[in-house]
Every structure is written in structure tokens, then in C-alpha cells.
C-alpha positions in Angstrom: 21.3 9.0 -0.6 19.7 8.8 2.7 15.7 8.1 3.2 13.4 10.9 4.9 12.8 7.8 7.1 17.0 7.9 8.1 16.0 11.8 8.5 13.0 11.0 11.0 14.7 8.7 12.9 18.1 10.7 13.4 15.7 13.6 14.6 14.0 11.4 18.0 15.4 11.7 20.8 17.5 9.1 22.2 16.1 6.4 24.6 16.5 6.5 28.2 18.0 2.9 29.4 18.7 2.3 33.0 21.8 0.6 34.0 24.1 -1.1 37.2 27.6 -1.6 36.5 30.4 -3.2 38.5 33.6 -2.8 40.3 34.6 -6.0 42.0 38.3 -5.4 42.5 41.1 -7.7 45.3 43.4 -6.1 46.0 44.3 -3.5 43.6 43.1 -5.6 40.6 39.3 -5.2 39.0 37.9 -7.8 36.8 36.8 -7.5 33.8 35.7 -9.7 30.7 35.7 -10.5 27.2 33.6 -11.6 24.9 35.6 -15.4 23.1 33.0 -15.5 20.2 33.6 -11.3 19.4 36.0 -9.8 17.7 38.1 -7.2 20.6 38.3 -4.9 18.5 33.7 -4.5 18.7 33.1 -5.6 22.0 36.2 -4.4 24.0 37.0 -5.2 27.7 33.9 -4.9 30.2 32.6 -4.9 34.0 29.6 -6.8 34.2 26.9 -4.0 33.5 23.1 -4.8 32.3 19.9 -3.6 32.6 18.1 -2.5 35.5 14.9 -4.7 35.4 11.6 -3.6 35.7 10.6 -3.5 39.6 15.1 -4.5 40.9 16.5 -1.7 42.0 20.4 -1.0 40.2 21.7 -1.8 43.2 19.8 -6.0 43.1 20.6 -5.5 39.1 24.7 -5.3 39.7 24.1 -8.3 42.1 22.0 -10.5 39.5 23.8 -9.7 36.7 27.4 -10.7 38.0 25.7 -13.4 39.2 24.5 -13.5 35.1 28.1 -12.9 33.5 31.0 -13.9 35.8 29.3 -16.6 38.2 30.4 -15.0 41.8 27.4 -15.6 44.4 29.3 -14.8 47.6 30.6 -10.9 46.6 32.0 -7.8 49.8 29.1 -5.0 49.1 31.1 -1.7 50.1 29.2 1.4 48.1 27.2 2.7 45.2 29.7 5.3 44.0 27.0 7.1 42.5 26.0 7.6 38.8 26.3 9.1 35.1 24.9 9.0 31.7 26.4 7.8 29.0 25.5 8.4 26.0 25.5 4.9 23.5 25.3 6.9 19.8 25.7 6.6 16.7 26.1 2.7 17.0 22.4 3.0 19.2 19.5 5.6 20.1 20.3 5.2 23.8 21.2 7.3 26.2 22.4 4.3 29.7 21.9 6.1 33.0 24.6 4.2 34.7 24.6 3.6 37.9 27.9 2.0 39.8 28.1 -0.4 42.3 32.0 -1.3 44.7 32.0 -5.3 45.2 35.2 -6.9 46.9 35.7 -10.2 45.8 38.0 -12.8 48.1 41.0 -13.2 47.6 40.5 -17.2 47.2 39.2 -15.9 43.6 40.5 -17.8 41.5 42.4 -15.6 38.5 41.1 -16.6 35.5 38.3 -18.5 33.5 35.8 -19.7 31.4 32.1 -18.8 32.2 29.0 -18.6 29.6 26.1 -16.0 30.2 23.1 -18.4 29.9 20.6 -15.6 29.2 17.8 -17.3 30.7 17.3 -19.7 28.1 15.8 -16.9 26.0 19.2 -17.4 23.8 22.8 -18.8 22.8 24.1 -18.4 25.9 27.7 -16.2 25.4 30.8 -17.2 27.0 33.2 -14.8 29.0 36.4 -14.7 29.3 37.0 -13.1 33.0 40.0 -11.6 35.3 41.6 -9.2 36.9 43.2 -5.7 35.3 45.1 -3.8 37.2 43.0 -0.8 38.0 45.9 2.1 37.7 44.7 0.5 33.6 40.8 0.9 34.0 41.3 3.3 30.7 40.6 0.6 28.6 37.5 -0.5 29.5 35.4 -0.6 26.3 31.8 2.2 26.6 33.0 4.7 29.2 32.8 1.9 31.9 35.8 3.2 33.8 34.5 6.4 34.5 34.6 6.4 38.6 36.7 3.6 38.9 38.5 6.3 40.5 36.0 7.0 42.9 36.8 3.4 44.5 40.4 4.4 46.8 37.8 7.5 47.7 35.8 7.6 50.7 
């Protein structure tokens, strides 16, 4: 039997968290990564994304997150693809207000690499295995991250 505090917590509305998501393409491929040190079934295949900081626009957050999570700093901005909400429950009591952006990587970007996100020195670095996935296989992305992939080809 669960305690009264668990029931009370579940009845609270979820927190809203602003997020930026970056779709980086190279031809028909999409840049993706997975965590090297965590099971795939726990964290899945992802694209660069993260929380929008205070005083930062979602586009600025997308550019920052790409640099932090992949090391890429010279991308061509294409456009804002739109926004939508994603409910993280039951894993977290949060609704992510996601803003999606499309960027293009240069043709000479490596096919795969290992990158360590430093987290501003606040915790141990996170190791990411980065590579490319055909956009048509974007349905494998974790936690609804592929929700607006179809808009890349829209104009």
C-alpha cells in the first residue's frame, strides 16, 4: 500500500520545462547518439536536446546543446520547425515544452565519434557515441524526439 504522500505527489500538476531539440542533417542522414555507459533500453537513441536556461532563447539553447553534446560548432541553421509538449510521466513529473530546430552539418563531418559532455564541471562527463541514421529510421528515437522529423522536408 502506498502512503498518503505518494498519492498527494501524484495529484500535483507536472512541472513545465522548456527544451530545445536539434535535428542535424547531412544529406538524408540524421545525427544521433547513444550514451556509452548506460543501457540502450534505458536511454535510447537521441538527438541533441536540453533545457533552455534563464535568459536564453530556445534557438540559443539548441546551438549550445549541440556544442556540449557533440562538439559541433559550425552548423548551418535552416529553420525553426515548431513546438509541441511531451509528457514525461510516469518517469518524471514534467511536461517538456519542446522547440525543434533544423541544422545542416558540412559534408566533411565525421561518420562517427566519441564525445564527452563536460556538464560545466558540475559532475562527471557523459560519454556519447555519435553517428548518423537515415532520417527514414527516425522512428527509433527515444521519448518522442522524432515527433517533428517529417517537417525537415516541408517548406
